[in-house]
N, C-alpha and C positions, 0 to 999 in steps of 0.2 A: 459515553453513550451506552445505555443499557439495551441489550438485545432481547426482544420480546419472544414469547413462546412461538408465535406464528412465524416470526423471522427465522427462528431456528428450524422450524418445519420446512421452510423454503430452502434453507441452506442444505438440509438433509436431502431434499429433492434434487438440488443441483448436483450434489456429489454422490448420488445414489449408486453409481456404477463403480465407485472406488472401493477396492477390497485390499486387505481384510477390514473388518469393522473398526479396528483400532486406528488404522490409517485414515479411514473416513472420518472418525471422530476428531482426529488431530487436524484434518483439513478444514472441517466445519469450525472448529475452535479458532484456527488461524484466520479464516475469512472474517469471522465475527470480530476478532481482535484487531486485525488490520483495518477493517472498516471503521471501527470505533475510535482507535487510538492513532492510526497511521502505522505504516510499516516500521519506520525507524524508532518510534516510541514503544514498540511492542517487543518484548523479550521472549525467548523460548520458554522461560519459566511461566510467563503470563499465559502462553498458549497451552502449556501442559496443565496448568491449574484450571483453565476454562474447560479443558477436555476431561478433567478429573483423573489425570494420569501424572506420573512422575516426570520431571524434566528429562531424565535419561531416555524415556520412552519415545521422545521426539526423534532421536537419532537411530532408532530401530527401523523406522519407516522412511525417514527423510534425511538427506545428508546435512541439511542446514536450514536455517530460517528462510534463506533465499530460495532454497529448493521448494519449500512450501509455497512461497509466493509464485514461483514459476508454475507449479501444478495448478494453482488457482487461476492464474492468468491464461494458461494454455487451455484448460477445460472450459473456463468461462468464455473465452473467445470462440471456442468451437460451438458452445451453446448459442452464442449470439449469431454466429454464422448460420446455424441451423434454422434460426428464426426467419432468415432471409431466403435461404435456399429451399426451405420447406413450403413456401407459398405455392399453391396449386393453380391460381388464376393465370391465364395466359394473355388475356387482353391487357395492353400496357397500362391503362388508367387503373383498372381493377387490381392488377398485379402490384403496382406501386402503392396503392392505398392499403392493400392487405399487408404488404411488407413493412410499411411505416407503422401501421397499427400494431403489428406483432413486435417489431423491434423496439419501439418506444415504450409499449406497455411492459415488455420484458425488463427494460431498464428501470421501470418503476417497481414492478412486483418483486424482482430479484435485485433490488437496489444495493444491498450490502455486497453481494458478489460483484455487481457491475461497478460499484465505486472502487473496489480494489483493482478490478480488471482494467479500468480506464485511467486511474489516477496514480498508480504505484509502479508504473512501467520502468521508471528511471532507476529503480533499486535492483533491477535484474542484471545479471552478468551479461557481457556482450553476446555470448553464445545463446543464452536463453532469450535475450531481448530480440535477437535476429529471428529466432523461431516464432516468437509472438508477432513480430512485425509482419512476417509472411502471412499469418492468419489475418492480420488487419488489412493487408493488401487484397486478400480474397474477399473480404467484406466490402471494401471499396470497389473492387472490380464487379461484384454482383450488383451493387447499386448503380454503378456507371452503365452497366449493360441494360438495366431497367430503364434508365433515362434515355439512353441512345435508342432503344427500341421504341420508346414513346415519341421521340423526335422523328424517327423514320416513318412512323405511322401517322404523323401529323397531329398527334394528340398533345404533344409538348412543344413549347417554343423556348429553347434554351441556348442562348448565344455562347455561354461558357459552361460546358458540361462538367469540367473539372471543378469549377467553383460551385456548381449546383450539387455535386456529390458531397463536397465538404459541408455545404449548408445543411443538407438533409441529415447527414451523419451527426453533425454537431448538435442539431436540434434534438435528435433522439437520445444521444449519449448523455447530454447534459441533464436529462431527467434524473439520472442516478445521483447527481450532486445535490439537488434540492428536494427530491421527493421524501415525504414523511408519511408513514402509514397512519390511517385514521383521520386524515385531513379531508377537505371537501372534494378533492379530485381523486378518483380511483384510477388504478392502472388502465382499466378498460376505457374510462372517459378520456384519459390522456391520449390513449391510442387513437380513439375516434377523432379527437380535436386535432392531433398532429397530422393524421392522414389527410384531413380536410385542408389544413394549412399548407402542407406540401403540394397537394394538387393545385391549390390556388397559385402557389409560387411557380409551378412548372407549366401550367396549362396555357395553351395557345389562346 
């Protein structure tokens, strides 16, 4: 899979806080390579070549290929969590709609990062996996709180809150698997559609 110039711009935006610049370039190259080829099919030589650097340069900033994956997973999950916790609406229905719109559209717009974050977890070491799983628990807890608040307010009717959380997250996360830039559906339109679908699913 070829990474477009726009997709590289989005990757640069995702890793904008990573320093020094060489470490950021390496992370961007790794995210693009993992999304395109998969973690196991990608070598450190592939990553270095995409970054325009020597293979030895990888180990100046990262201990291993797995460490690169961990940094992508950790930062990517934090970005996803920010999409949910950054919602300012307080009324339960409006809050859920805004959260789903932000979360699902993020998985479309930043689909390369999201694809690696969501589908390459099994390649992490147990220690790194545990740290990322904790972030995933925070994401689940945030959505669960939104649903429970809606139920308490009488806005949602949900007999199985745990199942509803799984359904909402699965719907949003799966966007990263199938989304392709330039298609009929834009990230914004996906966010609007999914917000409406989730409210229909939860509403009393």
